C-alpha positions as CSV (number, residue, x, y, z in Angstrom):
1,M,-45.8,-24.4,-14.6
2,A,-45.6,-20.5,-15.4
3,T,-44.6,-19.4,-11.8
4,V,-43.0,-20.1,-8.3
5,R,-44.4,-18.9,-5.5
6,V,-42.2,-19.0,-2.7
7,C,-43.8,-18.2,1.0
8,V,-40.9,-17.5,3.5
9,C,-41.9,-18.8,6.3
10,G,-40.6,-19.2,10.2
11,D,-40.0,-18.1,13.9
12,E,-39.4,-14.4,14.3
13,G,-35.1,-13.0,14.0
14,T,-34.7,-16.5,12.1
15,G,-33.3,-14.5,9.0
16,K,-35.8,-14.8,6.8
17,S,-36.3,-10.6,5.5
18,S,-32.4,-10.9,6.0
19,L,-32.0,-13.8,2.7
20,I,-34.7,-12.2,0.4
21,A,-32.6,-9.4,0.7
22,S,-30.0,-10.5,0.9
23,L,-31.2,-12.2,-2.8
24,V,-31.8,-9.4,-4.3
25,K,-29.2,-6.8,-3.6
26,D,-27.1,-9.7,-3.9
27,V,-25.1,-8.8,-1.2
28,F,-25.9,-9.1,3.1
29,V,-27.6,-5.5,3.7
30,S,-26.2,-4.3,7.0
31,N,-28.6,-1.2,7.6
32,K,-31.8,-2.5,9.8
33,I,-34.9,-3.7,7.0
34,Q,-38.7,-4.0,7.9
35,P,-39.9,-6.7,9.4
36,V,-41.9,-8.1,6.8
37,L,-40.6,-7.6,3.0
38,P,-43.6,-6.3,0.6
39,Q,-44.0,-9.4,-2.6
40,I,-40.8,-9.8,-4.9
41,T,-41.1,-10.8,-8.5
42,I,-38.4,-12.8,-9.9
43,P,-38.3,-12.3,-13.8
44,P,-38.0,-16.1,-15.9
45,S,-34.4,-14.5,-17.5
46,I,-32.1,-14.5,-14.5
47,G,-30.7,-18.2,-14.4
48,T,-34.1,-19.7,-13.7
49,P,-35.5,-23.1,-14.2
50,E,-37.5,-24.3,-16.7
51,N,-37.8,-20.6,-17.2
52,V,-40.4,-19.9,-14.3
53,T,-41.3,-16.7,-12.7
54,T,-40.2,-16.5,-9.4
55,T,-42.7,-14.8,-6.5
56,I,-41.0,-14.5,-2.7
57,V,-43.6,-13.8,-0.1
58,D,-42.1,-12.6,3.5
59,T,-44.3,-13.2,6.5
60,S,-44.7,-12.6,10.1
61,A,-44.4,-15.3,12.4
62,R,-46.9,-13.1,15.2
63,P,-50.0,-13.9,15.8
64,Q,-52.1,-11.2,14.7
65,D,-50.4,-11.7,11.2
66,R,-51.7,-15.4,11.3
67,T,-54.6,-14.7,9.0
68,T,-52.1,-13.4,6.5
69,L,-49.9,-15.4,7.2
70,R,-52.8,-19.2,6.8
71,K,-53.6,-17.2,3.3
72,E,-50.0,-16.9,2.0
73,I,-49.1,-20.5,2.8
74,R,-52.6,-21.7,0.8
75,K,-51.7,-19.4,-2.4
76,S,-48.0,-20.6,-2.5
77,N,-46.5,-23.1,-4.6
78,V,-43.6,-23.9,-2.2
79,I,-42.5,-23.0,1.4
80,L,-39.3,-22.0,2.4
81,L,-38.9,-23.0,6.2
82,V,-36.2,-20.9,8.0
83,Y,-34.7,-21.6,11.4
84,S,-31.5,-20.1,12.8
85,D,-30.9,-21.7,16.4
86,H,-32.1,-24.9,18.9
87,Y,-35.3,-23.2,20.0
88,S,-36.5,-22.3,16.5
89,Y,-34.8,-25.9,15.2
90,E,-36.9,-27.8,17.6
91,R,-40.1,-25.5,16.5
92,V,-40.2,-26.9,13.2
93,A,-41.4,-30.3,13.9
94,L,-43.1,-28.8,17.1
95,F,-44.9,-26.5,15.7
96,W,-44.6,-25.4,11.7
97,M,-44.7,-29.0,10.3
98,P,-47.8,-29.8,12.1
99,Y,-49.7,-26.5,11.3
100,F,-48.9,-26.7,7.4
101,R,-50.9,-29.9,7.6
102,S,-53.5,-28.5,9.9
103,L,-54.1,-26.5,6.7
104,G,-54.1,-29.1,4.2
105,V,-51.7,-27.7,1.6
106,N,-49.7,-29.8,-0.3
107,V,-46.3,-28.1,-1.6
108,P,-43.3,-29.4,-1.1
109,V,-40.9,-27.6,1.6
110,V,-37.5,-26.4,1.9
111,L,-35.9,-26.4,4.9
112,C,-33.4,-23.8,5.4
113,A,-30.5,-23.4,8.4
114,N,-29.5,-19.8,8.5
115,K,-26.9,-17.6,10.4
116,G,-24.5,-20.9,8.8
117,D,-21.5,-18.3,10.0
118,L,-22.9,-18.4,13.4
119,T,-22.2,-22.8,13.9
120,D,-19.5,-24.2,14.7
121,N,-19.8,-26.7,12.0
122,N,-20.2,-24.1,8.9
123,N,-16.9,-25.0,8.0
124,N,-18.0,-28.4,7.1
125,N,-20.6,-27.5,4.5
126,N,-19.2,-24.6,2.9
127,T,-19.3,-26.7,-0.3
128,T,-22.4,-28.7,-0.2
129,P,-25.8,-26.7,-0.9
130,Q,-27.9,-29.7,-0.2
131,A,-26.9,-30.7,3.3
132,V,-28.5,-33.6,4.6
133,D,-26.6,-34.3,7.6
134,D,-27.8,-35.9,11.4
135,E,-29.5,-32.5,12.6
136,M,-31.6,-32.5,9.2
137,L,-32.3,-35.9,8.5
138,P,-35.0,-37.0,12.1
139,V,-36.9,-34.0,10.2
140,M,-37.5,-35.3,6.7
141,N,-37.6,-38.7,8.3
142,E,-40.5,-37.5,10.6
143,F,-42.3,-35.7,7.8
144,R,-41.8,-36.5,4.2
145,E,-43.2,-33.4,2.8
146,I,-40.0,-31.9,3.2
147,D,-38.1,-32.2,-0.5
148,S,-34.7,-31.0,0.7
149,C,-32.6,-29.2,3.2
150,I,-29.6,-26.3,2.8
151,R,-27.2,-24.6,5.3
152,A,-27.2,-20.6,4.5
153,S,-26.1,-17.2,5.4
154,A,-27.7,-14.2,5.1
155,R,-24.8,-12.1,6.1
156,E,-22.2,-14.3,4.4
157,H,-23.9,-14.7,1.3
158,H,-23.5,-18.1,1.0
159,N,-25.6,-20.9,-0.4
160,V,-28.9,-18.1,-0.9
161,N,-29.2,-18.2,-4.4
162,E,-29.0,-21.9,-4.1
163,T,-31.3,-22.0,-1.5
164,F,-34.1,-20.0,-3.4
165,F,-32.5,-22.6,-6.6
166,L,-34.0,-25.5,-3.9
167,C,-37.7,-23.9,-3.7
168,Q,-37.8,-23.8,-7.6
169,K,-36.2,-27.2,-8.4
170,A,-39.1,-28.2,-5.1
171,V,-41.5,-27.1,-7.7
172,T,-40.3,-27.6,-11.2
173,H,-38.8,-30.3,-10.8
174,P,-40.4,-32.4,-7.6
175,I,-38.1,-35.6,-6.3
176,A,-41.4,-36.7,-4.6
177,P,-42.7,-38.8,-7.6
178,L,-39.4,-40.0,-8.1
179,F,-37.5,-41.0,-5.3
180,D,-38.7,-42.7,-1.5
181,Y,-35.2,-41.1,1.2
182,K,-37.3,-43.9,3.2
183,E,-36.8,-46.8,1.4
184,G,-34.0,-45.3,-0.5
185,N,-35.3,-46.8,-4.0
186,L,-37.4,-45.0,-7.1
187,K,-41.4,-45.3,-7.0
188,P,-43.0,-47.6,-8.6
189,A,-45.0,-44.7,-11.2
190,C,-41.2,-43.6,-11.8
191,V,-40.2,-47.2,-12.3
192,S,-42.7,-47.9,-14.8
193,A,-42.2,-44.6,-16.6
194,L,-38.5,-44.8,-17.1
195,K,-38.8,-49.1,-18.8
196,R,-41.0,-47.8,-20.9
197,I,-38.7,-45.2,-22.1
198,F,-36.0,-47.6,-22.3
199,Y,-38.2,-50.0,-24.2
200,L,-38.7,-47.3,-26.8
201,C,-35.3,-46.5,-27.2
202,D,-33.9,-50.4,-27.2
203,K,-34.4,-50.1,-31.1
204,D,-33.6,-53.3,-31.8
205,Q,-35.2,-54.9,-28.8
206,D,-32.1,-57.1,-27.5
207,G,-32.6,-55.9,-23.8
208,Y,-29.2,-53.2,-24.2
209,L,-29.4,-49.7,-25.3
210,N,-25.9,-50.1,-28.0
211,D,-23.7,-47.1,-27.9
212,K,-25.8,-45.9,-31.1
213,E,-29.1,-45.5,-29.1
214,I,-27.5,-44.3,-25.9
215,Q,-26.1,-41.2,-28.5
216,E,-29.9,-40.7,-30.0
217,F,-31.6,-40.9,-26.1
218,Q,-29.0,-38.1,-25.2
219,A,-29.4,-35.8,-27.9
220,K,-33.3,-36.0,-28.1
221,C,-33.2,-35.2,-24.2
222,F,-30.4,-33.6,-23.7
223,D,-30.1,-31.7,-27.1
224,K,-26.3,-32.1,-27.2
225,P,-24.1,-36.0,-27.9
226,L,-22.6,-37.4,-25.3
227,S,-18.6,-37.6,-25.7
228,S,-16.5,-41.2,-25.1
229,E,-15.1,-40.4,-22.6
230,D,-18.3,-39.8,-20.2
231,L,-20.3,-42.7,-21.8
232,D,-17.4,-44.5,-20.3
233,N,-18.2,-43.0,-17.0
234,I,-21.4,-44.2,-17.3
235,K,-20.7,-47.8,-18.3
236,L,-18.3,-48.1,-15.9
237,S,-20.5,-46.8,-12.5
238,I,-23.0,-48.7,-13.6
239,A,-20.9,-51.7,-13.6
240,K,-20.0,-50.9,-10.1
241,S,-23.5,-50.3,-9.0
242,V,-25.0,-53.5,-10.3
243,P,-22.7,-56.5,-9.3
244,G,-23.3,-58.8,-12.8
245,S,-24.1,-56.6,-15.2
246,D,-22.5,-56.6,-18.5
247,T,-21.5,-53.2,-20.1
248,T,-20.0,-54.2,-22.9
249,K,-23.5,-55.3,-25.1
250,G,-24.4,-51.8,-23.8
251,V,-26.9,-51.0,-21.3
252,D,-29.7,-53.1,-19.8
253,M,-32.4,-52.4,-17.9
254,P,-31.2,-52.7,-14.9
255,G,-28.1,-50.7,-15.2
256,F,-30.6,-47.6,-16.6
257,L,-32.9,-47.7,-13.4
258,Q,-29.9,-47.6,-11.6
259,L,-28.6,-45.3,-12.7
260,N,-31.4,-43.1,-13.0
261,K,-31.2,-44.5,-8.7
262,M,-28.0,-42.6,-9.0
263,Y,-28.9,-39.4,-10.2
264,A,-32.0,-39.2,-7.5
265,E,-29.5,-39.9,-5.0
266,K,-27.1,-37.1,-5.2
267,G,-29.9,-34.7,-5.9
268,R,-29.1,-34.4,-9.8
269,H,-33.1,-35.8,-9.8
270,E,-34.1,-32.1,-12.8
271,T,-31.7,-34.9,-14.7
272,I,-34.8,-37.3,-14.8
273,W,-37.3,-35.2,-15.2
274,I,-36.0,-33.5,-18.1
275,I,-36.0,-37.3,-19.2
276,L,-39.7,-37.4,-18.5
277,R,-40.8,-34.9,-20.0
278,K,-39.2,-34.9,-23.0
279,Y,-41.0,-38.5,-23.1
280,R,-44.1,-36.4,-22.3
281,Y,-44.8,-36.9,-18.7
282,T,-46.4,-34.6,-16.8
283,D,-46.0,-34.1,-12.7
284,S,-48.1,-37.0,-11.7
285,L,-45.6,-39.6,-14.2
286,S,-48.8,-40.1,-16.4
287,L,-48.8,-39.0,-20.1
288,E,-50.1,-35.7,-21.4
289,D,-53.2,-35.6,-22.1
290,S,-53.0,-33.8,-25.7
291,F,-50.4,-36.4,-26.1
292,I,-52.2,-39.3,-25.7
293,H,-55.4,-38.3,-26.5
294,P,-55.3,-35.1,-30.1
295,R,-57.4,-34.0,-31.3
296,F,-58.7,-36.2,-34.3
297,D,-62.2,-35.1,-35.2
298,V,-64.4,-37.2,-37.8
299,P,-66.6,-35.4,-40.1
300,E,-70.4,-36.9,-40.6
301,Y,-70.8,-39.6,-43.0
302,A,-66.8,-40.2,-42.9
303,S,-64.6,-42.6,-41.3
304,A,-61.1,-43.3,-40.2
305,E,-58.1,-44.9,-41.8
306,L,-54.9,-46.0,-41.2
307,S,-52.0,-43.5,-43.3
308,P,-49.0,-45.3,-45.3
309,A,-46.9,-44.1,-42.1
310,G,-49.3,-45.8,-39.8
311,Y,-49.1,-48.7,-41.7
312,R,-45.3,-49.1,-42.1
313,F,-45.4,-48.1,-38.3
314,F,-47.7,-51.0,-37.1
315,M,-46.0,-53.6,-39.7
316,D,-43.0,-52.8,-38.6
317,L,-43.4,-53.4,-34.8
318,F,-44.9,-56.7,-35.8
319,L,-42.1,-57.9,-37.8
320,L,-39.4,-56.4,-34.8
321,F,-41.4,-58.6,-32.3
322,D,-41.6,-61.2,-34.4
323,K,-38.9,-62.6,-32.4
324,D,-39.2,-67.1,-34.0
325,N,-39.5,-65.8,-37.6
326,D,-42.7,-67.7,-37.7
327,G,-44.9,-65.1,-38.9
328,G,-46.9,-65.0,-36.2
329,L,-47.0,-63.3,-32.8
330,N,-47.2,-65.3,-30.0
331,D,-48.9,-64.8,-26.3
332,G,-45.0,-64.2,-24.8
333,E,-44.3,-61.4,-28.4
334,L,-47.6,-60.3,-28.1
335,S,-46.5,-59.5,-24.6
336,S,-43.2,-57.7,-25.3
337,L,-44.7,-55.8,-27.6
338,F,-47.9,-54.8,-25.5
339,A,-45.2,-53.7,-22.3
340,P,-45.6,-49.9,-22.4
341,T,-48.8,-49.5,-22.7
342,P,-51.9,-50.4,-20.4
343,G,-52.4,-53.9,-22.3
344,L,-54.0,-55.2,-24.7
345,P,-57.3,-52.6,-26.0
346,L,-60.2,-52.9,-24.6
347,S,-62.6,-53.3,-27.0
348,W,-59.4,-56.3,-28.2
349,V,-60.4,-57.8,-24.7
350,E,-64.1,-57.7,-24.9
351,S,-63.8,-59.1,-28.8
352,S,-61.8,-62.0,-27.6
353,F,-58.8,-61.0,-29.8
354,P,-57.0,-62.4,-31.8
355,S,-60.2,-64.1,-32.5
356,T,-61.7,-61.2,-35.1
357,T,-58.9,-62.1,-37.2
358,V,-56.6,-63.8,-38.8
359,R,-54.6,-66.8,-37.1
360,N,-51.9,-69.1,-38.3
361,E,-52.4,-72.6,-37.7
362,A,-50.7,-72.3,-34.1
363,G,-53.7,-69.8,-33.4
364,H,-51.3,-66.8,-33.4
365,I,-52.4,-63.6,-34.9
366,T,-50.8,-63.2,-38.7
367,L,-49.2,-60.0,-39.7
368,Q,-52.3,-59.8,-42.3
369,G,-54.4,-60.8,-39.2
370,W,-52.1,-57.9,-37.3
371,L,-52.9,-55.1,-40.1
372,A,-56.4,-56.4,-40.3
373,Q,-57.2,-56.1,-36.4
374,W,-55.7,-52.5,-36.4
375,S,-57.4,-51.4,-39.6
376,M,-60.8,-52.6,-38.1
377,T,-59.4,-50.5,-34.7
378,T,-58.8,-47.2,-36.6
379,F,-62.2,-47.3,-38.4
380,L,-64.6,-48.0,-35.2
381,E,-62.6,-46.4,-32.3
382,P,-59.4,-44.2,-33.9
383,K,-58.6,-42.4,-30.9
384,T,-58.3,-46.0,-29.5
385,T,-55.5,-46.3,-32.1
386,L,-53.8,-42.8,-31.5
387,E,-53.5,-43.5,-27.6
388,Y,-52.0,-47.3,-28.6
389,L,-49.9,-45.0,-31.5
390,A,-48.7,-43.0,-28.6
391,Y,-48.1,-46.1,-26.0
392,L,-46.0,-47.6,-28.8
393,G,-43.0,-44.7,-29.5
394,F,-45.0,-43.4,-33.1
395,E,-42.4,-40.6,-34.4
396,P,-43.8,-38.6,-37.7
397,P,-41.8,-38.8,-40.4
398,N,-42.0,-34.6,-40.0
399,T,-41.1,-33.2,-36.7
400,R,-44.2,-30.5,-37.4
401,E,-46.6,-33.6,-37.3
402,T,-48.4,-34.8,-34.6
403,L,-49.9,-38.1,-33.9
404,A,-52.8,-37.8,-36.3
405,S,-50.2,-38.7,-38.9
406,A,-50.9,-41.8,-38.8
407,L,-54.1,-41.7,-39.6
408,K,-56.7,-40.1,-42.6
409,V,-60.1,-39.3,-43.0
410,T,-62.1,-40.5,-45.6
411,K,-64.2,-38.3,-47.9
412,P,-67.4,-38.2,-47.0
413,R,-70.2,-40.4,-48.7
414,K,-73.9,-39.3,-48.0
415,R,-75.3,-40.0,-51.0
416,R,-74.8,-43.5,-51.5
417,R,-77.3,-43.5,-54.8
418,R,-74.8,-41.5,-56.6
419,P,-73.0,-44.0,-59.0
420,G,-69.3,-44.6,-58.4
421,R,-66.8,-46.0,-56.0
422,V,-66.9,-44.2,-52.8
423,E,-63.2,-43.7,-51.6
424,R,-62.5,-46.0,-48.3
425,N,-60.0,-48.6,-47.9
426,V,-61.7,-50.2,-45.4
427,V,-65.6,-51.1,-45.0
428,L,-68.1,-52.2,-42.8
429,C,-71.1,-55.2,-43.4
430,Y,-73.7,-56.2,-40.9
431,I,-74.9,-59.8,-41.2
432,T,-78.3,-59.8,-40.4
433,G,-80.7,-62.8,-40.8
434,A,-82.9,-65.8,-38.4
435,A,-81.1,-67.4,-36.1
436,A,-79.4,-71.0,-36.7
437,A,-78.6,-69.1,-40.9
438,G,-75.3,-70.0,-40.3
439,K,-74.1,-66.6,-40.1
440,S,-71.6,-67.4,-37.5
441,S,-70.0,-70.1,-39.5
442,L,-69.7,-67.3,-42.7
443,L,-67.4,-65.2,-40.4
444,D,-65.4,-68.8,-39.6
445,A,-65.2,-68.9,-43.3
446,F,-63.9,-65.7,-43.9
447,L,-61.2,-66.4,-41.1
448,N,-60.3,-69.3,-42.6
449,R,-61.2,-71.5,-40.2
450,P,-63.1,-74.9,-40.2
451,L,-66.8,-75.4,-40.0
452,D,-67.9,-75.8,-36.2
453,G,-70.6,-78.8,-36.7
454,L,-71.8,-78.1,-33.2
455,Y,-74.6,-74.6,-33.6
456,H,-73.9,-71.9,-31.1
457,P,-76.4,-69.4,-30.5
458,T,-74.7,-65.9,-31.1
459,I,-75.5,-63.7,-28.1
460,K,-73.6,-60.4,-27.9
461,P,-72.2,-58.6,-31.7
462,R,-69.1,-60.5,-33.0
463,R,-66.7,-58.7,-35.7
464,A,-64.6,-60.2,-38.2
465,V,-61.8,-58.3,-40.1
466,N,-60.0,-59.6,-43.1
467,S,-58.0,-58.3,-46.0
468,V,-59.9,-59.0,-49.6
469,E,-59.0,-57.9,-53.1
470,L,-61.1,-56.5,-55.4
471,Q,-61.2,-56.4,-59.2
472,G,-58.6,-55.0,-60.5
473,G,-55.9,-56.0,-57.7
474,K,-57.0,-53.4,-55.4
475,Q,-56.9,-54.3,-51.8
476,C,-58.9,-53.7,-49.0
477,Y,-60.7,-54.4,-45.3
478,L,-63.6,-56.0,-44.9
479,I,-65.7,-56.1,-41.1
480,L,-68.2,-58.0,-41.1
481,E,-70.5,-57.3,-37.9
482,E,-72.9,-60.7,-36.7
483,L,-75.1,-57.9,-34.6
484,G,-76.9,-61.1,-32.3
485,E,-79.2,-60.4,-29.9
486,L,-78.5,-56.6,-29.8
487,E,-79.7,-57.0,-34.1
488,P,-83.2,-54.5,-32.9
489,A,-81.3,-52.2,-30.6
490,I,-78.3,-51.7,-33.2
491,L,-81.4,-51.2,-36.9
492,E,-82.7,-48.9,-34.5
493,N,-79.6,-47.0,-34.1
494,Q,-79.2,-44.8,-37.0
495,A,-75.9,-43.4,-35.7
496,R,-75.1,-47.0,-36.1
497,L,-76.8,-47.6,-39.8
498,D,-74.9,-44.4,-40.9
499,A,-71.6,-46.0,-40.2
500,C,-72.3,-49.3,-41.8
501,D,-71.4,-49.9,-45.5
502,L,-73.3,-52.6,-46.3
503,I,-76.3,-55.0,-45.1
504,C,-76.2,-58.5,-45.9
505,Y,-79.5,-60.2,-46.0
506,A,-78.1,-64.0,-45.2
507,Y,-80.9,-66.9,-44.7
508,D,-80.6,-71.1,-44.7
509,S,-81.3,-72.2,-48.3
510,S,-82.0,-75.8,-46.5
511,D,-84.8,-74.0,-43.4
512,P,-88.3,-73.2,-44.6
513,D,-88.5,-70.3,-42.0
514,S,-85.4,-68.8,-42.7
515,F,-86.5,-66.4,-45.2
516,S,-89.5,-64.5,-43.9
517,H,-86.9,-63.7,-41.1
518,I,-85.5,-60.7,-43.2
519,V,-89.3,-59.9,-45.3
520,D,-90.3,-59.1,-41.2
521,L,-86.9,-57.3,-40.9
522,R,-87.6,-55.2,-44.1
523,K,-90.7,-54.1,-43.2
524,R,-89.9,-53.9,-39.3
525,Y,-87.1,-51.1,-40.2
526,P,-88.1,-49.5,-43.3
527,Q,-85.1,-47.4,-42.6
528,L,-83.0,-50.4,-44.0
529,D,-84.1,-49.5,-47.8
530,D,-81.7,-47.0,-47.3
531,L,-78.3,-49.5,-47.2
532,P,-77.4,-50.6,-49.7
533,S,-78.0,-54.5,-49.7
534,I,-76.8,-57.9,-51.0
535,Y,-79.1,-61.5,-50.2
536,T,-77.0,-64.4,-49.5
537,A,-78.8,-67.6,-49.8
538,L,-76.0,-70.5,-46.9
539,K,-76.1,-73.8,-47.0
540,A,-76.5,-74.0,-50.1
541,D,-74.5,-78.0,-50.1
542,K,-77.6,-79.0,-48.8
543,D,-81.2,-79.8,-50.8
544,K,-83.1,-76.3,-51.0
545,T,-86.4,-76.1,-50.1
546,T,-89.7,-74.0,-50.5
547,Q,-89.5,-70.4,-48.3
548,R,-92.8,-69.8,-46.2
549,S,-93.2,-66.6,-47.5
550,E,-95.4,-64.8,-50.0
551,L,-92.7,-64.3,-52.2
552,Q,-89.7,-66.7,-52.6
553,P,-86.4,-65.6,-52.4
554,D,-86.0,-65.2,-56.0
555,Q,-89.2,-63.4,-57.0
556,Y,-89.0,-61.3,-54.0
557,T,-85.1,-60.0,-54.8
558,S,-86.7,-59.3,-58.7
559,S,-89.3,-57.7,-56.7
560,L,-87.6,-55.1,-55.7
561,M,-85.4,-54.6,-58.6
562,M,-82.0,-56.4,-57.2
563,S,-79.9,-59.3,-58.2
564,T,-81.4,-62.9,-56.7
565,P,-79.4,-64.2,-53.5
566,V,-76.2,-65.5,-53.9
567,H,-76.6,-69.0,-52.5
568,V,-73.2,-70.4,-51.3
569,S,-71.7,-72.8,-49.0
570,V,-68.9,-72.3,-46.3
571,T,-68.1,-75.9,-46.9
572,W,-67.5,-74.7,-51.1
573,N,-63.6,-73.3,-52.0
574,S,-65.7,-70.8,-54.2
575,I,-66.9,-69.0,-51.1
576,G,-64.2,-66.0,-51.2
577,E,-66.3,-64.8,-53.8
578,L,-69.4,-63.7,-51.9
579,F,-66.8,-61.9,-49.7
580,V,-65.3,-60.2,-53.1
581,A,-68.9,-59.3,-53.7
582,L,-69.8,-57.8,-50.2
583,A,-66.5,-55.7,-50.6
584,E,-67.1,-54.6,-54.0
585,A,-70.9,-53.9,-53.3
586,A,-69.7,-51.6,-50.1
587,T,-67.3,-49.9,-51.6
588,N,-69.6,-49.8,-55.0
589,P,-73.1,-48.6,-52.9
590,S,-74.9,-47.2,-56.1
591,T,-75.3,-50.6,-56.9
592,A,-76.7,-52.5,-54.3
593,F,-79.9,-50.6,-53.4
594,P,-82.9,-51.2,-54.0
595,K,-85.9,-50.3,-56.1
596,S,-89.6,-49.4,-55.5
597,E,-90.1,-48.8,-59.3
598,E,-88.7,-49.1,-62.7
599,P,-86.9,-46.1,-63.3
600,P,-88.5,-43.1,-65.5
601,P,-87.1,-43.8,-68.9
602,D,-84.5,-40.8,-70.4
603,R,-86.6,-38.6,-72.8
604,T,-83.4,-36.2,-72.3
605,S,-82.4,-36.6,-76.1
606,L,-86.2,-36.0,-77.3
607,Y,-86.3,-32.9,-75.6
608,L,-83.1,-31.7,-77.1
609,A,-84.4,-32.5,-80.4
610,L,-87.9,-30.8,-79.8
611,G,-85.9,-27.9,-78.1
612,A,-84.4,-27.8,-81.5
613,T,-87.0,-28.2,-83.9
614,T,-88.8,-25.3,-82.3
615,C,-86.4,-22.7,-82.1
616,A,-85.4,-23.7,-86.6
617,A,-89.3,-22.8,-86.7
618,V,-89.3,-19.8,-84.9
619,A,-86.5,-18.5,-86.9
620,A,-87.9,-19.4,-90.3
621,F,-90.9,-17.5,-89.1
622,V,-88.9,-14.5,-87.9
623,I,-87.1,-14.4,-91.5
624,W,-89.8,-14.9,-93.7
625,R,-92.0,-12.2,-91.8
626,R,-89.3,-9.7,-92.3
627,S,-89.1,-10.2,-96.2
628,T,-92.7,-9.5,-96.1
629,N,-92.6,-6.4,-94.3
630,S,-89.5,-5.0,-97.3
631,A,-91.9,-6.6,-100.4
């Protein structure tokens, strides 16, 4: 908020212009002043909240000035409505508030009872800038857009500065999104935001903010420490207002919410806003879009992965919420972990998480599966990972860095045929093949799940992710994706093919019609030749049969000058070797490309030898010619 624009409204003779003049001159102006003062701008240096520039616009209530009044009201951020006697007070509810509503403006209204020096009960309100008494409460209850009310006197310069301060605060720190005066409670959106903040501050997740956590919270929000006396007073206030609360362990969630409720009730809602804004909440109590969606571009042919800081954060998060130390996150622990978020990512729900990754015998996701799942999410949709890092409270190691420091971008791998490894720790492999070839069982075996003897056709694409140890001990994350009925659409999509690191052609070695599907597939989609590939004969534990194809699998792959199909069975213990081979081919793609012809022989040495011989002959000829001429 760069500017607060205050429109001062009210009946003629209520002292609107005198209030403005008293603010500017810092003293009551006894001389006659013009009926409508010109626009006044107060710079941010003069003690304004949030360092905003304040523009004050005086208006006239005369019918002939109604067009100008209407324009100024619609341009304002806040309306200061002034009354001074019983007649002008009655007009607040009978004319002014309905008039504001008729204009369709949605701005807060500050109600000011001016000329307090003329009322009998002025002495009762000298020390209370924000007066809510029997006179003002009925109007505030009827019109919820009235943010606050105050008694003032331009003549005695009483509460003049405070009046305009309330106008500024109504815009920079609005009470309406936070507190429901009618119900006397914090609003649900505010409670939800404060619960998330409590969760992020409760570093050990024991349900209490201990003294150290409170001090860290105080330093983050207010940039100054909390004295022991102030901390004890806060705990005492909570203990008095929350029956049965035990503050010896610290401040629990109900106590934290009650503390903020007391701030709202006492008109200190700017304290709540300071807290909310430190945790990147907007005026609508949603997280800032630039915070949960920071700019993060992935160049063409590159990919996104978690950085060491990102892996460390998700590992610490898992260990923190594995309360029973059984090596897995049960439903209750997962629910607690995702409490400050909108829930599981949509892509996780659609893919039936946690069936996509490694689980223990009880069906709960393990640490290995947890890190693999986030590796896959980051690879496929890095913006989702960034969003959840924001929700879950990731803090960059360096204060000058953003959430994006939890991710890194790999080097583009446009030229896959070039020898050498690609700099990727997460790779994607499509599994294609005929129906009932055993692709789903292969994905189950990849996640160490037992063989399901019943056939279940795959309708929509299915993914599985796990870590694989490469030769030399290096670890990478391999994503296997079975394409299901969307196989034609995916293989026609060049962007999906560009994202793929390897294609695995799988067939049932015991089904005579299985391999022909692969041959037809490669004829139908010649662009597959641009992808590294491996051929796999599944169900090798069954009797091998002759394939009804022009060439048998071994002959077919030999004609492409590629390795013969790898024969495996998900019932064999050696099935893990296939996953290592897939990961090796994906990270070293030049070894898995089909070749249509013999590579031309390397004649570089011959050309060099011929060149050297020619140069020597020319040099000898030149020397002979010179010697002949000299003779």
